[in-house]
N, C-alpha and C positions, 0 to 999 in steps of 0.2 A: 504494500500500500504506500502510495506517495505521501510525503509529509504534508501536513496542513499548511496551505499558503494563504496568508491573510493579506489581501490588498487594501482593505478598508481601515483597519485599526490594529491595535497592538494586543488585543484580547486573545485568551486561549479559547478553545472550542466550548468548554463548559460555561464560561462567562458569557460568550456570544449567545449560546442557546438560551440562557436564563433571560437575557434582554429581549429575546424574540417573543416572549409572552405578550399577548395583546393588551393586558391590563397589569397594573402594579399598584401597590399601596405605598404611599410615601407620606408620612406625617413628619414634617420638618421639625428640627430642634427650635427652641425659642429664639426669636430674633434678638440680636444685640441692640443695645440702647441707641447706638449711633445711627442705625438705619430704620428705626421705628417710625420716623417721620413720614416715610413713603407709605402710602395707603395700600399698596398691592404688590409687594415685593415677592418674587418667586425664589425658592431656596437654592443656595449654592450646591447643596448636597445632591439635589435633583439634577441641576444643570451639569454637574461633573459627570454623572452617569451617561447622559446623552453625548457630551463632548467626547468622552472616552470611547464611545461606540462609533461615532461618525467621523473620527479623525485619528491620525497618528501623532505621536509626539513631535513637536516642532512645527506643526501646521498652524493655520491661521483661522481664528474664530471671530465672527462679527455679531454683535447685537445692535441693531439699528434703533432700538428703543431701550436703552441700557439701564434706566432708572438709577438705582444706587450701586450698580456694578456687579450683580450676582454672577452673570455669565463670565465676566472678566476675572473675578476671583476664582471661579471654578476652572477657567482655562489655565491660570497660573498653577493651581494645585495639580492639574493634569499634565503640566509641561507643554502647554500650547501658548502661542501668541494670541493676544486678544485686543480687539478694537471695539469701542462702543460709541454710539451717538446718543446724546441726551439733550432734550429741548430745555428742560428746567435747569437753570444755572446752579440752583441750590442742591439739587440731587446730583448734578455732575460733580460738584465740589465734594459732597459726601462720598461719592464713588471714588474719587481720587484719594481721599483719606483712607478709605477702607482698603483700596488696592495697595497703598503705601504700607499699611500695617501688615497686609498679607505678604508683601515682598520681604519685609523685615523678618517675619516669622519663618518664611521659607529659606531665607539666606541664600547660599550659593546656588541652590537648585533653581532659583528664579532669576539669577543675575543676568542671563543672556536673553530673557524673554521680554517681548514688547507687551505692554498693557496700557493702552492709551484711551482715555475718555475725551471725546470731542463734544464741546458744547455747541449744539446746533440742531437744525431741523432735518429729520430723517429723509424728507422729500427732496433734499438737496444733496443726494448721495454723490453725484458726479463731482461737485465742488469739493466735498470732503475728501474723496479719494485722491484728487489732484493736490489739494493743499497739504494733506497729511501723509501723502505717499503711502496709502494703504496698499499692501501687496495683494495679488490675486487671492480670493477668499476660498478656503476649503470647506467652511461650514458656517451656516447662519442659525443661531438659536435665539428665539425672541418670544416675548409674550406681549401682545398689544393691549391697549385699553379694551375692556369689554364694553364697548360703545360708551354711553354716558351714564352707566349704572352707578358710578360713585356719587352722582347727583341725587340718587334716590334717598331722600331724607329718612325714610322709615326703616332702613336697614339697621339691624341690631348692632353690627360692628361699627356703623357710622355714629350711632348714638354714643357708643362707648368712647370712640375717638374724640368726639366733640367735648366730652367731659374731661379729657386729659389735655393739659396745656401743651401747645406747640406740635400737635400731631395733625397732619394734613388729612382732610377728608376727600379732597379732589387733587388731581395732579398739579394743576396750575390754573391761572385765569387767562392764559395766553390763548388767543383765538385760533392759533395754529395747532393747538393741542387737540389730538383726536378725541380725547375724553370730553371735550367741550362742544363737539358736533352733535346736535340734537336730532338731526334728520338722519334716519338709518341708512337710506340709500346714499346720501352724501358721505357719511362715515365709511360705508363699505367701499365706495368708489375710491375714496382717498387712500384707504388702507391697501387696497389691491394695487393702486398706482405706486405706492411706496415699495411694496415687495416686488412688483414687476420691474421697477427701475434698478433693482439690485442685479438683475440677470447678467449684464455685460461684465460684472466684476467678480462673478463666481466662476470657479474652475469647472471644466466639463465634468459632469457626474457628481458635482458637489451637492450635498443635501442641505435642505432648509427645514428646520423644525419650528412650527408655530404652536405655542401653547395657548389655548383659547377655550371659551365656554359658549354654549348657546345662552341666550339672554331672555329673561322673563320681564315683561314690562306692561303694566296696565292690563293684566290678565291674558296677555298675548305672548307666545313664544316667537322670538326672532332667531332663526337658526344660523347664528353667526358662524359657527364652525363649519357647518355644511355649505353655507354660501361661499365662505372662503375657499373650501375645497373645490367647489365647482368652478368658481371664477379663476382661481390660480392654476387650475389644471389646464387652462388654455395657454399658459406660459411655461409652466413646469409640469412634470409628471407626478401626480399624487400617488405615492407608493403604498401608503398604509396609514394607520392610526394606532396610537396606544392610548389607553384610558388611564389617567392618573386619578386614583381613588383616595379619598380621605375618610377614614373611618373613626376619627376621634372628634367629630364635630357635634355640637349640641343640636338636638332635634326640636323643631317648633311645630305646633299643631295647626299648620296652615289649612284652612278650609275644612277642618274636622267637623263631621256631621252634616256637611253641605256639599262639598265638591272636592275633586282630586287636585291637590297642589303638592308637588314633590318637594322634599328637602334635597337640593341638588348639591352633591358633594363629589362631583367628578369634573375633570377637565379633559379636553381632547388635545393630544399631542400629535399634530398632523405632520407627516413626513413627505416632503416633496423632493424631487431630484432634478437637477439641471441637465437634461439629456443633451 
């Protein structure tokens, strides 16, 4: 039998097979105080698993909506170069501080790795690539705003954050911020345009993972994950999905005794490839 030849990543066959399961449970560790201000941060521990599957050491990872830098921290831990674009200058600065702390912790292991946060609009990817000399990208990992749902004042998490000083309940008041677009079709068109514009800067067969949810609003389901899958399949090839399940969330009796309303504790991790 010929030896296992792995062209995609540095994983052994057993670890590869484990990642192929179409669902996984990931309950992230508590967030550190410095990044609590961001209202919807995804965990570095989850990001690292995806980065280590879709890249090899020394390759280049991009998050065009970097927030407080989860994907870049994960890239450093995995031995990859990372670039991130973040519209909110305050989040970008937090990300730089978090990345600097991670560099210090990793020491020599991270000395040769790039990890750069660019303050700017993800829709201007061509300018950012040119000005910051971003090399051809091996992998994109990102989680966009789930439409304007952070503006939903009735959400339990929002109530809690409003009661705590200096914690944001929305990403920003910038009109360019996707989370501030209240028309669903405009939001979807803008988001698809951003991801489509990345194509010239991705290497052939590079993967793009988008972590997203379908959205409930006013008693209506807006199938954001499914709409993204359909629309972006015109530019990339939608290869698959993984379901990120959270089983440690509190249940609420929505619609009890009257109507079906789910407690939604899963996200879609959509895998596209640049064929």
